[in-house]
C-alpha positions, 0 to 999 in steps of 0.5 A, a space after each residue: 185377097 188382101 187383109 190387114 196384118 194386125 200381127 205386123 201392126 202390133 209388132 211395129 208398135 211394140 218395137 217402137 215402144 208405143 203404148 196403146 194410149 199413144 196409138 189411140 191419140 195418133 188415130 184420134 181416139 179418146 181412150 186406148 180401148 178404141 185403138 185396142 179393138 182395131 189391133 185385135 180385129 174387133 174393129 176395122 182400120 180405115 184407109 186414113 188410119 192405116 196411112 197414119 200407122 204406116 207414116 208413124 213407123 216409116 214403112 210403106 203402107 203395103 207392109 201392113 197387109 198380107 195376101 190370103 189365098 181365097 182357096 185356103 179360106 174355103 177349106 
């Protein structure tokens, strides 16, 4: 199962020295809280938002995901 790699997104943002406010503006949020909730997993990234993030940081969209083994989740 593919899951959004929130740690990777945060890492990319910090490496690029982007603030939460700048990311919020990129994705059309009025305040940084909207973006912050995505980054901590309280909200879900849309496909369009993930495409914007990948484009902004110059990475393939696949790098924003990791594969979680379903059997691990059952344990």
